[in-house]
C-alpha positions in Angstrom: -1.4 3.8 -9.4 -4.0 6.3 -10.4 -7.7 5.7 -9.9 -9.0 3.7 -12.9 -12.2 5.3 -14.2 -13.8 2.2 -15.6 -15.9 0.4 -13.0 -16.5 -2.3 -13.9 6.9 -22.7 -10.3 5.5 -23.7 -7.8 7.9 -21.6 -5.8 7.5 -23.3 -2.4 9.6 -26.2 -3.5 12.5 -23.9 -4.0 11.9 -22.1 -0.7 11.4 -25.0 1.6 13.2 -27.8 -0.1 12.1 -30.8 -2.2 10.9 -33.2 0.5 13.7 -32.2 2.9 12.4 -29.1 4.6 13.3 -29.0 8.3 10.7 -28.7 11.1 12.7 -25.8 12.5 12.5 -23.8 9.3 8.7 -24.3 9.2 8.4 -23.2 12.8 10.5 -20.1 12.1 8.2 -19.1 9.1 5.1 -19.5 11.3 6.5 -17.0 13.9 6.8 -14.3 11.2 4.1 -12.6 9.3 3.1 -9.5 7.4 2.6 -6.8 10.1 1.2 -3.9 8.0 -1.5 -3.9 5.3 -1.4 -1.1 2.9 -4.9 -1.0 1.4 -5.6 1.2 -1.7 -9.4 1.5 -1.8 -10.2 4.4 -4.1 -13.9 3.8 -4.7 -16.7 6.1 -3.7 -18.0 5.2 -0.2 -21.6 4.7 -1.3 -21.0 3.1 -4.7 -18.9 0.3 -3.1 -20.5 0.5 0.3 -20.1 -3.3 1.1 -16.4 -3.2 0.5 -15.8 -0.2 2.7 -18.1 -1.5 5.4 -16.4 -4.9 5.4 -13.0 -3.2 5.8 -14.2 -1.0 8.6 -15.6 -4.0 10.4 -12.4 -6.0 10.4 -10.5 -6.4 13.7 -6.9 -7.3 13.9 -3.7 -6.6 15.8 -2.0 -5.7 12.5 -1.5 -2.2 11.3 -3.9 -1.2 8.5 -3.3 1.8 6.4 -6.1 2.7 4.1 -5.5 5.0 1.1 -8.5 7.2 0.1 -8.7 9.0 -3.3 -11.8 11.2 -3.6 -10.9 12.7 -7.1 -7.4 11.8 -8.2 -6.5 13.7 -5.0 -8.7 15.6 -2.5 -11.1 17.2 -5.0 -12.2 20.8 -4.7 -14.5 20.5 -1.7 -15.2 18.4 1.3 -17.4 15.3 0.7 -19.3 14.3 3.8 -19.3 10.7 2.5 -15.5 10.6 2.6 -15.5 12.4 6.0 -17.8 9.7 7.5 -15.7 7.0 5.9 -12.5 8.3 7.4 -14.1 8.5 10.8 -15.3 4.8 10.5 -11.8 3.7 9.7 -10.3 5.7 12.5 -12.8 4.3 14.9 -11.7 0.8 13.8 -8.1 1.7 14.8 -6.9 2.1 11.2 -4.8 4.8 9.7 -5.9 6.9 6.7 -3.7 8.3 4.0 -4.7 10.8 1.3 -3.7 10.1 -2.3 -1.5 12.7 -4.1 0.2 12.1 -7.4 3.6 13.6 -8.3 4.1 12.6 -11.9 7.7 11.4 -11.3 8.7 15.0 -10.3 7.2 16.6 -13.4 4.3 18.0 -11.4 5.0 21.3 -9.8 5.6 21.1 -6.1 3.2 23.9 -5.5 0.4 21.9 -6.9 1.3 18.8 -4.8 1.4 21.0 -1.7 -1.9 22.5 -2.6 -3.4 19.0 -2.6 -1.9 18.3 0.7 -3.4 21.5 2.1 -6.8 20.7 0.8 -6.8 17.3 2.4 -5.8 19.0 5.7 -8.6 21.5 5.3 -11.3 19.0 4.2 -10.3 15.9 6.2 -8.2 16.9 9.2 -8.6 13.4 10.7 -6.2 11.8 8.2 -2.8 10.4 9.4 -0.7 11.2 6.4 -0.2 11.0 2.6 0.4 8.4 -0.1 2.6 10.0 -2.8 2.0 8.2 -6.1 4.0 8.2 -9.4 7.3 8.6 -7.5 10.6 8.6 -9.3 13.4 6.2 -8.3 16.2 8.3 -9.8 18.9 9.4 -7.4 18.9 13.0 -8.9 15.2 13.4 -7.9 15.6 12.7 -4.2 15.6 16.4 -3.3 12.0 16.8 -4.7 10.7 14.1 -2.4 12.8 15.2 0.6 11.2 18.6 0.4 7.7 17.1 0.3 8.5 14.8 3.2 9.7 17.7 5.3 6.6 19.7 4.3 4.2 17.0 5.4 6.0 16.4 8.6 6.0 20.1 9.5 2.2 20.0 9.0 1.9 17.5 11.8 1.2 14.4 9.8 3.0 11.3 10.9 3.0 9.1 7.9 4.5 9.5 4.4 4.2 6.5 2.0 5.8 6.8 -1.4 5.1 4.7 -4.5 7.8 4.2 -7.0 6.4 0.7 -7.6 10.0 -0.6 -8.0 13.3 -0.8 -6.3 14.8 2.5 -5.1 18.3 3.8 -4.1 19.0 3.7 -0.4 18.5 7.4 0.1 14.8 7.1 -0.7 14.3 5.4 2.6 15.2 8.6 4.3 12.2 10.5 2.8 9.4 8.0 3.6 8.0 5.9 6.4 7.0 3.2 3.9 8.1 2.7 0.3 6.1 0.7 -2.2 8.9 -1.1 -4.0 6.6 -3.4 -5.9 3.3 -2.8 -7.7 3.0 -5.6 -10.3 1.6 -9.0 -10.9 2.5 -12.1 -9.0 4.1 -13.6 -12.1 6.4 -10.6 -12.4 7.4 -10.9 -8.8 8.3 -14.6 -9.1 10.0 -14.5 -12.5 11.5 -11.1 -13.1 11.7 -8.9 -10.0 14.6 -10.6 -8.2 13.5 -10.2 -4.6 16.3 -10.9 -2.1 15.9 -9.4 1.3 13.2 -6.8 1.9 14.0 -3.5 3.7 11.7 -3.1 6.8 10.1 -0.1 5.1 9.3 -2.0 1.9 5.7 -2.6 0.9 4.5 -5.0 -1.8 1.2 -4.5 -3.8 0.7 -7.7 -5.7 -2.1 -8.3 -8.1 -3.3 -11.2 -10.3 -3.3 -13.6 -7.4 -5.9 -16.1 -8.7 -7.0 -18.1 -5.7 -6.6 -18.6 -2.0 -3.9 -21.3 -2.5 -1.8 -18.9 -4.5 -2.4 -16.2 -1.9 -1.1 -18.4 0.9 2.0 -19.3 -1.2 2.6 -15.7 -1.9 2.5 -14.6 1.7 5.0 -17.4 2.7 7.2 -16.2 -0.1 7.1 -12.6 1.0 7.6 -13.5 4.7 10.6 -15.7 3.8 12.2 -12.6 2.3 11.5 -10.5 5.4 8.7 -8.5 4.0 6.6 -6.7 6.6 4.1 -4.7 4.5 1.9 -6.0 1.7 -1.5 -6.2 0.1 -2.7 -8.7 -2.5 -5.7 -8.7 -4.9 -7.0 -11.1 -7.5 -7.8 -8.4 -10.2 -5.3 -8.1 -13.1 -4.9 -5.2 -13.6 -6.4 -3.9 -10.4 -9.0 -1.2 -10.2 -8.2 -0.5 -6.6 -11.9 -0.1 -6.2 -12.7 -3.4 -4.6 -11.5 -4.9 -1.3 -9.2 -7.9 -1.6 -11.0 -11.2 -1.4 -8.1 -12.4 0.8 -8.6 -10.1 3.8 -9.3 -12.9 6.2 -6.0 -14.4 5.3 -4.1 -11.1 5.4 -5.3 -10.2 8.9 -4.4 -13.6 10.4 
């Protein structure tokens, strides 16, 4: 889920029955909801000021994790605009993660750790790291286990990894959250084969065309025990704009 440099069926009948859904089932669904929002917002703070300000002004009891991405990583120097942005998010009770890519283990660990160290030097207020381009192969688990321990020993509490697909069970031992889905809503419904979500699973769903589809999607995710999600209308997403469905997501 790298930063993009260009600016610029009905399933409910299957879930809740065809005219025979019970009141108790409906009440049970209403008592559950997405509890964590994982928000990739990679745009520059002043270029997309309205999006960043709107996010920072939201108030909710839900956990919000915001991923920042100054320059496909931390960049080579501190940027005061990102520093101020991080402070605004922290003041709003949100958690901030720094973006770091791993190239599915082909990136040398020393370079990954150098990015982590730069974040800690430039933006010591951050809460953890979002590791992107993560493998889901069992033989690669040691690479991510070492990074997980490295981050934890540097005093940061959160490690979110993004394979973007299902992972072997051992991957849940090297992350606090695992993005097991980064695809379109159509792919989720028709090809992914969601059964029961792990409590650490996160779903980044794009191509959600309108508020009605967004509501259906949230019911679908919750009915499969998902706790962490974020949905956008763009397809493919730039991850530069804030979701138009934030009011729904924070309910």
